[in-house]
DORO-956514 format. One record per residue (C-alpha): residue number from 1; y negated, x, z. Coordinates in Angstrom, 3 decimals. Layout:
BEGIN
{pt NUM; {Y; X; Z}}
...
***
This chain:
BEGIN
{pt 1; {-12.350; 8.390; -9.718}}
{pt 2; {-8.866; 7.058; -10.361}}
{pt 3; {-7.972; 5.791; -13.808}}
{pt 4; {-9.909; 2.646; -14.674}}
{pt 5; {-6.745; 0.814; -15.685}}
{pt 6; {-5.492; 0.417; -12.113}}
{pt 7; {-5.109; -3.290; -11.479}}
{pt 8; {-6.588; -4.154; -8.089}}
{pt 9; {-4.914; -7.594; -8.193}}
{pt 10; {-1.507; -5.999; -8.704}}
{pt 11; {-2.153; -3.561; -5.861}}
{pt 12; {-3.089; -6.238; -3.346}}
{pt 13; {-0.382; -8.608; -4.557}}
{pt 14; {2.196; -5.935; -3.829}}
{pt 15; {0.662; -5.311; -0.394}}
{pt 16; {0.784; -9.017; 0.496}}
{pt 17; {4.426; -8.643; 1.530}}
{pt 18; {5.047; -7.125; 4.992}}
{pt 19; {8.209; -5.324; 3.879}}
{pt 20; {6.368; -3.640; 1.017}}
{pt 21; {3.534; -2.635; 3.357}}
{pt 22; {6.100; -1.110; 5.699}}
{pt 23; {7.832; 0.718; 2.847}}
{pt 24; {4.495; 2.125; 1.705}}
{pt 25; {3.651; 3.208; 5.264}}
{pt 26; {6.981; 5.027; 5.535}}
{pt 27; {6.661; 6.871; 2.220}}
{pt 28; {3.049; 7.786; 2.986}}
{pt 29; {4.425; 9.723; 5.963}}
{pt 30; {7.264; 11.444; 4.084}}
{pt 31; {9.242; 11.168; 0.870}}
{pt 32; {12.434; 9.135; 1.292}}
{pt 33; {15.402; 8.276; -0.873}}
{pt 34; {16.033; 4.636; -1.727}}
{pt 35; {19.161; 4.832; 0.435}}
{pt 36; {17.166; 6.078; 3.432}}
{pt 37; {14.698; 3.236; 2.959}}
{pt 38; {17.470; 0.647; 2.608}}
{pt 39; {18.944; 1.707; 5.974}}
{pt 40; {15.691; 0.704; 7.705}}
{pt 41; {15.884; -2.952; 6.664}}
{pt 42; {18.311; -5.805; 7.119}}
{pt 43; {18.586; -6.428; 3.397}}
{pt 44; {20.632; -5.148; 0.523}}
{pt 45; {19.988; -1.957; -1.377}}
{pt 46; {19.150; -4.146; -4.394}}
{pt 47; {16.522; -6.083; -2.420}}
{pt 48; {14.835; -2.849; -1.341}}
{pt 49; {14.958; -1.651; -4.956}}
{pt 50; {13.178; -4.852; -6.045}}
{pt 51; {10.430; -4.260; -3.484}}
{pt 52; {10.091; -0.710; -4.782}}
{pt 53; {9.779; -2.017; -8.353}}
{pt 54; {6.779; -4.125; -7.316}}
{pt 55; {5.169; -1.161; -5.546}}
{pt 56; {5.914; 1.074; -8.503}}
{pt 57; {4.409; -1.422; -10.975}}
{pt 58; {1.220; -1.412; -8.869}}
{pt 59; {1.352; 2.414; -8.937}}
{pt 60; {1.488; 2.645; -5.158}}
{pt 61; {4.752; 4.605; -5.226}}
{pt 62; {6.632; 6.705; -7.722}}
{pt 63; {10.291; 7.671; -8.002}}
{pt 64; {11.849; 10.901; -9.187}}
{pt 65; {15.432; 11.999; -9.474}}
{pt 66; {16.974; 14.747; -7.403}}
{pt 67; {20.620; 14.937; -8.408}}
{pt 68; {22.106; 11.479; -7.884}}
{pt 69; {19.340; 10.360; -5.546}}
{pt 70; {15.999; 8.781; -6.322}}
{pt 71; {13.180; 10.114; -4.156}}
{pt 72; {10.303; 7.733; -3.435}}
{pt 73; {6.824; 9.043; -2.718}}
{pt 74; {3.413; 7.452; -2.244}}
{pt 75; {0.809; 7.636; -4.971}}
{pt 76; {-2.089; 8.680; -2.779}}
{pt 77; {-4.708; 8.244; -5.511}}
{pt 78; {-3.880; 4.534; -5.784}}
{pt 79; {-3.847; 4.114; -2.004}}
{pt 80; {-7.274; 5.774; -1.857}}
{pt 81; {-8.506; 3.528; -4.694}}
{pt 82; {-7.487; 0.423; -2.709}}
{pt 83; {-9.066; 1.849; 0.438}}
{pt 84; {-12.363; 2.452; -1.366}}
{pt 85; {-12.279; -1.132; -2.623}}
{pt 86; {-11.862; -2.407; 0.951}}
{pt 87; {-14.663; -0.189; 2.248}}
{pt 88; {-17.139; -2.309; 0.253}}
{pt 89; {-16.145; -5.308; 2.361}}
{pt 90; {-16.190; -3.251; 5.540}}
{pt 91; {-19.882; -2.468; 4.958}}
{pt 92; {-20.652; -6.156; 4.419}}
{pt 93; {-18.852; -7.213; 7.602}}
{pt 94; {-20.403; -4.417; 9.674}}
{pt 95; {-23.828; -5.686; 8.644}}
{pt 96; {-22.914; -9.249; 9.533}}
{pt 97; {-21.493; -8.246; 12.908}}
{pt 98; {-24.615; -6.207; 13.681}}
{pt 99; {-26.792; -9.195; 12.873}}
{pt 100; {-24.603; -11.473; 15.024}}
{pt 101; {-24.814; -8.959; 17.861}}
{pt 102; {-28.621; -9.028; 17.626}}
{pt 103; {-28.662; -12.833; 17.713}}
{pt 104; {-26.356; -12.930; 20.743}}
{pt 105; {-28.511; -10.400; 22.611}}
{pt 106; {-31.588; -12.563; 21.999}}
{pt 107; {-29.966; -15.549; 23.682}}
***
């Protein structure tokens, strides 16, 4: 299991913003520099950097230096931790939908 000190509230707070979700989606596919990410959005480099700070604080992404550039990559363990948390709710809703389906078939 992932470290117990991951803060699920921080993770989902950071994912509440559509830009941050899109950034995470992009870096889950491939590592990108902050400059490459900034080109994808109609906002300043500084604004993208602020979004990355929030994602980094939630441990969803990490940055490393390569020369003058900062490379952003996804922290897959944290993404998997959040996914496992959501799977609990998926099971609940699947059960409820199955029960609703049974009720509707009876009518």
